[in-house]
N, C-alpha and C positions, 0 to 999 in steps of 0.2 A: 372882746369878741365876736369879729364881725370877718374875722380871719381867724377863727378858734371857732366858728361856726360852716367859714369856708373850710377848711381841713379834714372836718366832723363829717360832711359830703363829699367833700373825695375821696377819704378811707370806709364810710360806710356806705353809699348809696350804690355803688357800680354793683357789689353784691346780694346786698340788700333787702334793695329798695326796690319798692312795687314798680310794676313792667308798666306802661304805660298813665301815671299817676302824674301830680306831680306832688311838688314835696315843700311844707315851707318849716326851717329851724327859723323860734324864734328864740333869741335867748332872754336869762330870765339870769334877776336876780343871789346875785353864787356864784353863776357860771366862769366867772374868771376864773372865781380861784380854785374851783372844784377841777379834781382831777383827768384828765383829758380820758387814759384811758376805764372813769368813771360815766362820761357821758359819750365816749361810744357805748356802751353796757348800758342804755341809760337805750336807749337813738336804736339801737339792735333790740331793744325792746319791747320798744312804741310800735316797732317796724311788722313786726310778730305780730302785736296783737291786732294791728291793723289786717297781714294777711288770714288771722285767722276769724275773727272779725266776716270779712272780705264773703274766704270760703265758705261760709254761717250762711250767705248771704244770695249761692249762683243755685240757680235756677237745680232744678232734681236733687239736692238735696230736701233732707225734712228737715222739721222745723221751722222755726214762725218767723217770719223777714222780717221783728220783728221786737222792742220788748216788752211784749206787753200780755207772755204769752200764750198768743194763738187766737186771741179770742177774734180780736179782729174788733175789738174796741177801743174810742179812749176812750 
């Protein structure tokens, strides 16, 4: 699995990684059997969610900074 994760990082992170961020890939059960193209798609989807979430928290953007609905209460 370690080899697959290294290759996955080489294939995906240069284009889709989050600039200035550390990326930690953790192998889970079934990862060795999963088709490599599906691992690529999974990582790309996860990175897209991270970028979307980070963009929502940028200064100057409308909307709450947390999932509390904007009430300021926890």
